[in-house]
N, CA, C and O atoms as CSV, one atom per row, in Angstrom:
chain,resi,resn,atom,element,x,y,z
A,1,MET,N,N,26.421,-52.306,-6.082
A,1,MET,CA,C,25.738,-52.544,-4.832
A,1,MET,C,C,26.709,-52.660,-3.671
A,1,MET,O,O,26.361,-53.249,-2.647
A,2,SER,N,N,27.882,-52.133,-3.791
A,2,SER,CA,C,28.883,-52.262,-2.756
A,2,SER,C,C,28.508,-51.523,-1.479
A,2,SER,O,O,29.186,-51.686,-0.465
A,3,HIS,N,N,27.457,-50.721,-1.494
A,3,HIS,CA,C,27.026,-50.010,-0.307
A,3,HIS,C,C,26.223,-50.880,0.653
A,3,HIS,O,O,25.868,-50.422,1.739
A,4,LEU,N,N,25.934,-52.104,0.285
A,4,LEU,CA,C,25.168,-53.013,1.136
A,4,LEU,C,C,26.020,-53.536,2.282
A,4,LEU,O,O,27.235,-53.691,2.155
A,5,ASP,N,N,25.350,-53.808,3.418
A,5,ASP,CA,C,26.046,-54.515,4.482
A,5,ASP,C,C,25.696,-55.994,4.361
A,5,ASP,O,O,24.909,-56.372,3.493
A,6,VAL,N,N,26.259,-56.821,5.205
A,6,VAL,CA,C,26.051,-58.270,5.097
A,6,VAL,C,C,24.572,-58.625,5.221
A,6,VAL,O,O,24.067,-59.443,4.452
A,7,GLY,N,N,23.881,-58.025,6.169
A,7,GLY,CA,C,22.453,-58.316,6.352
A,7,GLY,C,C,21.632,-58.005,5.120
A,7,GLY,O,O,20.736,-58.766,4.757
A,8,GLU,N,N,21.934,-56.887,4.474
A,8,GLU,CA,C,21.213,-56.510,3.264
A,8,GLU,C,C,21.551,-57.447,2.110
A,8,GLU,O,O,20.677,-57.793,1.316
A,9,ALA,N,N,22.804,-57.856,2.015
A,9,ALA,CA,C,23.198,-58.798,0.968
A,9,ALA,C,C,22.515,-60.141,1.175
A,9,ALA,O,O,22.059,-60.767,0.218
A,10,VAL,N,N,22.445,-60.583,2.431
A,10,VAL,CA,C,21.762,-61.837,2.756
A,10,VAL,C,C,20.297,-61.760,2.337
A,10,VAL,O,O,19.770,-62.693,1.733
A,11,GLU,N,N,19.648,-60.652,2.657
A,11,GLU,CA,C,18.241,-60.473,2.296
A,11,GLU,C,C,18.046,-60.485,0.784
A,11,GLU,O,O,17.111,-61.109,0.283
A,12,LEU,N,N,18.915,-59.803,0.062
A,12,LEU,CA,C,18.849,-59.771,-1.395
A,12,LEU,C,C,18.963,-61.181,-1.979
A,12,LEU,O,O,18.180,-61.564,-2.848
A,13,ILE,N,N,19.928,-61.935,-1.502
A,13,ILE,CA,C,20.148,-63.291,-2.008
A,13,ILE,C,C,18.963,-64.188,-1.664
A,13,ILE,O,O,18.523,-64.982,-2.496
A,14,GLN,N,N,18.446,-64.066,-0.448
A,14,GLN,CA,C,17.276,-64.873,-0.060
A,14,GLN,C,C,16.086,-64.581,-0.967
A,14,GLN,O,O,15.387,-65.502,-1.389
A,15,MET,N,N,15.854,-63.319,-1.264
A,15,MET,CA,C,14.722,-62.962,-2.130
A,15,MET,C,C,14.877,-63.571,-3.514
A,15,MET,O,O,13.907,-64.066,-4.088
A,16,GLU,N,N,16.092,-63.537,-4.056
A,16,GLU,CA,C,16.319,-64.106,-5.387
A,16,GLU,C,C,16.077,-65.612,-5.392
A,16,GLU,O,O,15.434,-66.133,-6.303
A,17,TYR,N,N,16.583,-66.310,-4.391
A,17,TYR,CA,C,16.374,-67.757,-4.330
A,17,TYR,C,C,14.902,-68.089,-4.088
A,17,TYR,O,O,14.416,-69.110,-4.576
A,18,ALA,N,N,14.187,-67.247,-3.346
A,18,ALA,CA,C,12.749,-67.468,-3.131
A,18,ALA,C,C,11.978,-67.299,-4.438
A,18,ALA,O,O,11.031,-68.040,-4.705
A,19,GLU,N,N,12.385,-66.322,-5.249
A,19,GLU,CA,C,11.712,-66.087,-6.527
A,19,GLU,C,C,12.071,-67.126,-7.576
A,19,GLU,O,O,11.270,-67.424,-8.462
A,20,MET,N,N,13.280,-67.679,-7.477
A,20,MET,CA,C,13.754,-68.665,-8.446
A,20,MET,C,C,14.284,-69.881,-7.690
A,20,MET,O,O,15.498,-70.039,-7.559
A,21,PRO,N,N,13.397,-70.743,-7.189
A,21,PRO,CA,C,13.815,-71.845,-6.327
A,21,PRO,C,C,14.805,-72.822,-6.962
A,21,PRO,O,O,15.511,-73.531,-6.245
A,22,GLU,N,N,14.867,-72.871,-8.261
A,22,GLU,CA,C,15.797,-73.787,-8.934
A,22,GLU,C,C,17.152,-73.144,-9.223
A,22,GLU,O,O,18.005,-73.746,-9.875
A,23,LEU,N,N,17.345,-71.915,-8.734
A,23,LEU,CA,C,18.593,-71.197,-8.974
A,23,LEU,C,C,19.774,-72.006,-8.452
A,23,LEU,O,O,19.746,-72.544,-7.346
A,24,ARG,N,N,20.791,-72.074,-9.267
A,24,ARG,CA,C,22.004,-72.849,-8.952
A,24,ARG,C,C,23.187,-72.037,-9.451
A,24,ARG,O,O,23.394,-71.901,-10.656
A,25,LEU,N,N,23.966,-71.493,-8.512
A,25,LEU,CA,C,25.042,-70.576,-8.877
A,25,LEU,C,C,26.363,-70.948,-8.226
A,25,LEU,O,O,26.402,-71.385,-7.075
A,26,THR,N,N,27.437,-70.772,-8.969
A,26,THR,CA,C,28.758,-70.850,-8.361
A,26,THR,C,C,28.997,-69.534,-7.625
A,26,THR,O,O,28.227,-68.584,-7.770
A,27,PHE,N,N,30.060,-69.484,-6.841
A,27,PHE,CA,C,30.374,-68.242,-6.152
A,27,PHE,C,C,30.534,-67.100,-7.146
A,27,PHE,O,O,29.966,-66.024,-6.959
A,28,TRP,N,N,31.308,-67.333,-8.200
A,28,TRP,CA,C,31.591,-66.258,-9.153
A,28,TRP,C,C,30.342,-65.804,-9.892
A,28,TRP,O,O,30.203,-64.620,-10.196
A,29,GLN,N,N,29.444,-66.716,-10.182
A,29,GLN,CA,C,28.175,-66.341,-10.821
A,29,GLN,C,C,27.334,-65.495,-9.874
A,29,GLN,O,O,26.723,-64.510,-10.287
A,30,ALA,N,N,27.306,-65.887,-8.594
A,30,ALA,CA,C,26.541,-65.132,-7.597
A,30,ALA,C,C,27.113,-63.728,-7.443
A,30,ALA,O,O,26.371,-62.746,-7.417
A,31,GLN,N,N,28.415,-63.642,-7.341
A,31,GLN,CA,C,29.051,-62.336,-7.186
A,31,GLN,C,C,28.717,-61.429,-8.368
A,31,GLN,O,O,28.416,-60.249,-8.188
A,32,ARG,N,N,28.770,-61.976,-9.552
A,32,ARG,CA,C,28.476,-61.196,-10.755
A,32,ARG,C,C,26.999,-60.827,-10.823
A,32,ARG,O,O,26.665,-59.687,-11.145
A,33,LEU,N,N,26.110,-61.769,-10.524
A,33,LEU,CA,C,24.671,-61.519,-10.597
A,33,LEU,C,C,24.264,-60.363,-9.690
A,33,LEU,O,O,23.506,-59.484,-10.099
A,34,TRP,N,N,24.772,-60.365,-8.453
A,34,TRP,CA,C,24.373,-59.343,-7.491
A,34,TRP,C,C,25.360,-58.183,-7.413
A,34,TRP,O,O,25.180,-57.262,-6.615
A,35,ASN,N,N,26.394,-58.228,-8.237
A,35,ASN,CA,C,27.377,-57.148,-8.303
A,35,ASN,C,C,27.895,-56.789,-6.904
A,35,ASN,O,O,27.935,-55.621,-6.519
A,36,LEU,N,N,28.287,-57.820,-6.161
A,36,LEU,CA,C,28.783,-57.633,-4.802
A,36,LEU,C,C,30.303,-57.728,-4.767
A,36,LEU,O,O,30.898,-58.478,-5.541
A,37,PRO,N,N,30.930,-56.974,-3.877
A,37,PRO,CA,C,32.371,-57.160,-3.687
A,37,PRO,C,C,32.637,-58.598,-3.227
A,37,PRO,O,O,31.806,-59.204,-2.550
A,38,GLU,N,N,33.782,-59.125,-3.594
A,38,GLU,CA,C,34.094,-60.530,-3.314
A,38,GLU,C,C,33.904,-60.895,-1.841
A,38,GLU,O,O,33.242,-61.887,-1.536
A,39,GLU,N,N,34.467,-60.122,-0.939
A,39,GLU,CA,C,34.384,-60.453,0.485
A,39,GLU,C,C,32.950,-60.393,1.002
A,39,GLU,O,O,32.545,-61.250,1.788
A,40,LEU,N,N,32.184,-59.408,0.580
A,40,LEU,CA,C,30.784,-59.300,1.004
A,40,LEU,C,C,29.984,-60.496,0.498
A,40,LEU,O,O,29.167,-61.051,1.232
A,41,CYS,N,N,30.209,-60.886,-0.729
A,41,CYS,CA,C,29.504,-62.033,-1.294
A,41,CYS,C,C,29.865,-63.307,-0.538
A,41,CYS,O,O,28.990,-64.112,-0.219
A,42,ARG,N,N,31.148,-63.490,-0.253
A,42,ARG,CA,C,31.580,-64.675,0.512
A,42,ARG,C,C,30.920,-64.719,1.886
A,42,ARG,O,O,30.450,-65.769,2.324
A,43,ARG,N,N,30.888,-63.575,2.562
A,43,ARG,CA,C,30.303,-63.528,3.893
A,43,ARG,C,C,28.804,-63.805,3.857
A,43,ARG,O,O,28.291,-64.550,4.692
A,44,ALA,N,N,28.100,-63.214,2.900
A,44,ALA,CA,C,26.652,-63.423,2.794
A,44,ALA,C,C,26.332,-64.886,2.476
A,44,ALA,O,O,25.433,-65.469,3.081
A,45,LEU,N,N,27.053,-65.470,1.540
A,45,LEU,CA,C,26.819,-66.876,1.211
A,45,LEU,C,C,27.173,-67.783,2.390
A,45,LEU,O,O,26.513,-68.798,2.611
A,46,ALA,N,N,28.201,-67.426,3.139
A,46,ALA,CA,C,28.572,-68.213,4.321
A,46,ALA,C,C,27.464,-68.155,5.374
A,46,ALA,O,O,27.144,-69.172,5.989
A,47,VAL,N,N,26.883,-66.990,5.584
A,47,VAL,CA,C,25.781,-66.844,6.538
A,47,VAL,C,C,24.604,-67.718,6.101
A,47,VAL,O,O,24.023,-68.438,6.913
A,48,LEU,N,N,24.261,-67.651,4.822
A,48,LEU,CA,C,23.108,-68.405,4.321
A,48,LEU,C,C,23.357,-69.910,4.328
A,48,LEU,O,O,22.427,-70.692,4.528
A,49,THR,N,N,24.584,-70.311,4.115
A,49,THR,CA,C,24.924,-71.736,4.179
A,49,THR,C,C,24.904,-72.220,5.620
A,49,THR,O,O,24.368,-73.290,5.907
A,50,ALA,N,N,25.484,-71.444,6.530
A,50,ALA,CA,C,25.519,-71.815,7.949
A,50,ALA,C,C,24.108,-71.896,8.539
A,50,ALA,O,O,23.838,-72.731,9.402
A,51,SER,N,N,23.218,-71.029,8.070
A,51,SER,CA,C,21.842,-71.027,8.589
A,51,SER,C,C,21.001,-72.150,7.997
A,51,SER,O,O,19.912,-72.440,8.493
A,52,GLY,N,N,21.503,-72.785,6.935
A,52,GLY,CA,C,20.761,-73.859,6.296
A,52,GLY,C,C,19.856,-73.395,5.166
A,52,GLY,O,O,19.195,-74.220,4.536
A,53,PHE,N,N,19.812,-72.096,4.894
A,53,PHE,CA,C,18.979,-71.601,3.801
A,53,PHE,C,C,19.523,-72.068,2.460
A,53,PHE,O,O,18.764,-72.437,1.564
A,54,LEU,N,N,20.849,-72.047,2.332
A,54,LEU,CA,C,21.501,-72.545,1.125
A,54,LEU,C,C,22.294,-73.796,1.453
A,54,LEU,O,O,22.712,-74.015,2.590
A,55,ALA,N,N,22.485,-74.595,0.444
A,55,ALA,CA,C,23.350,-75.774,0.539
A,55,ALA,C,C,24.337,-75.699,-0.620
A,55,ALA,O,O,24.089,-75.042,-1.631
A,56,ARG,N,N,25.465,-76.390,-0.448
A,56,ARG,CA,C,26.446,-76.457,-1.540
A,56,ARG,C,C,26.438,-77.854,-2.117
A,56,ARG,O,O,26.431,-78.849,-1.392
A,57,THR,N,N,26.440,-77.907,-3.428
A,57,THR,CA,C,26.472,-79.189,-4.112
A,57,THR,C,C,27.911,-79.693,-4.154
A,57,THR,O,O,28.842,-78.968,-3.800
A,58,SER,N,N,28.085,-80.925,-4.585
A,58,SER,CA,C,29.431,-81.501,-4.660
A,58,SER,C,C,30.326,-80.742,-5.637
A,58,SER,O,O,31.551,-80.788,-5.520
A,59,ASP,N,N,29.723,-80.045,-6.596
A,59,ASP,CA,C,30.534,-79.259,-7.536
A,59,ASP,C,C,30.672,-77.799,-7.103
A,59,ASP,O,O,31.182,-76.974,-7.861
A,60,GLY,N,N,30.220,-77.474,-5.882
A,60,GLY,CA,C,30.418,-76.144,-5.322
A,60,GLY,C,C,29.334,-75.131,-5.601
A,60,GLY,O,O,29.471,-73.973,-5.205
A,61,ALA,N,N,28.257,-75.521,-6.270
A,61,ALA,CA,C,27.182,-74.573,-6.556
A,61,ALA,C,C,26.327,-74.354,-5.314
A,61,ALA,O,O,26.172,-75.244,-4.477
A,62,TYR,N,N,25.782,-73.159,-5.216
A,62,TYR,CA,C,24.859,-72.826,-4.128
A,62,TYR,C,C,23.432,-73.044,-4.619
A,62,TYR,O,O,23.034,-72.542,-5.670
A,63,ILE,N,N,22.673,-73.805,-3.834
A,63,ILE,CA,C,21.273,-74.077,-4.161
A,63,ILE,C,C,20.415,-73.800,-2.933
A,63,ILE,O,O,20.902,-73.815,-1.803
A,64,HIS,N,N,19.131,-73.547,-3.171
A,64,HIS,CA,C,18.209,-73.338,-2.061
A,64,HIS,C,C,17.968,-74.670,-1.365
A,64,HIS,O,O,17.672,-75.677,-2.009
A,65,ASN,N,N,18.096,-74.663,-0.071
A,65,ASN,CA,C,17.857,-75.872,0.727
A,65,ASN,C,C,16.378,-75.869,1.107
A,65,ASN,O,O,15.987,-75.202,2.065
A,66,ARG,N,N,15.578,-76.589,0.384
A,66,ARG,CA,C,14.123,-76.551,0.577
A,66,ARG,C,C,13.677,-77.065,1.937
A,66,ARG,O,O,12.546,-76.808,2.350
A,67,SER,N,N,14.530,-77.775,2.628
A,67,SER,CA,C,14.124,-78.257,3.952
A,67,SER,C,C,14.323,-77.187,5.021
A,67,SER,O,O,13.900,-77.364,6.163
A,68,ALA,N,N,14.967,-76.074,4.653
A,68,ALA,CA,C,15.198,-74.985,5.617
A,68,ALA,C,C,13.915,-74.171,5.769
A,68,ALA,O,O,13.111,-74.100,4.839
A,69,PRO,N,N,13.723,-73.564,6.924
A,69,PRO,CA,C,12.550,-72.692,7.098
A,69,PRO,C,C,12.637,-71.493,6.161
A,69,PRO,O,O,13.726,-70.985,5.895
A,70,ALA,N,N,11.506,-71.047,5.670
A,70,ALA,CA,C,11.475,-69.918,4.737
A,70,ALA,C,C,11.738,-68.600,5.431
A,70,ALA,O,O,11.746,-67.553,4.784
């Protein structure tokens, strides 16, 4: 999926978390799950974290922030 741009990667990740609200992934698990290049995955997760859609746990996992707007 390396042909995706950041916006498309963000959309893909949002859809997965919407379908599986209890999803809890480390960076490396997320990168592997969506088969994204490292930098693209980092940028997409950073966008989603900055927007409040995702939150990071104390152990570094990415989780859906249910208080964020859908």
